[in-house]
Steps between C-alpha positions, in 0.01 A plus 500: 500500500766265626562746776133488599492118510822504712341748737182287530713190568700687765180608671363149485821366660452743789131406543561124525711511819234723661224258400701207640563694821131590517391136464746398767372770734141393439598138575675602819196702613273200433735279705510762777117522501479125536757499782314777686170311455659185641645688798160657565337154494769359733477795741125452520541133576772580760272755667216247510729241661639752748144590600421134558815467711409804706147362561645162608747670740235719653284189540778326691541797730123517566492124579771548763316798641172298516680222692658750736164661560335168570772422753452839668125450525549148626739629764239756610220246522705241686630774730154618589347159544797360690526809707159444650537133587864498592475818711240355722667163530846638574365754730338230717821292491715795606245601760584179684854638568456883464249756590225522239615843366859370452369193317288725274802721420724209423244349262451833327874535441523150361209552260634835373837343443344216293299750294817700436677188369214425264488859377878492439459189283226660298713813453788284372279372223456858372868604509577364152170608354527727197213622289747638240607231248875577539617197288275608213628861523860376488414288201340784319797725574732236354280476195524873445878489535516221246267688260711818528813297429338347190387840369844660533662551159768240438855632447578300189 
């Protein structure tokens, strides 16, 4: 009988460390679950903010494109209106010193040169235009690098 009690106690001694280990594992899993939930919430918030940043960046690019377009249209309108009035005036002035055909040719060259300068200015407004939100993409890539670094197992 003493042997049976001793055997039961020995079995009980083996069960207790397993139960303690089991409780610790359950506690660690609960902590891990809470950490994963917190990371999920933060990733969602980060994605929402990155989306807002992207929309703002695209808005800035579209505003610059709108301004460049308006300058281009303005250049076209001014070029057409001015062409009519200035052509006739300059042609008559040059016709005082040159044959009429030479005066008309000179005025035509001057007007086309002016239109080319205005078009070049409008084109310069579009050179830095980007529809792709490159700053936001770079920020998201950095966020992913940071997240991967955080998820790497620590070498403790």
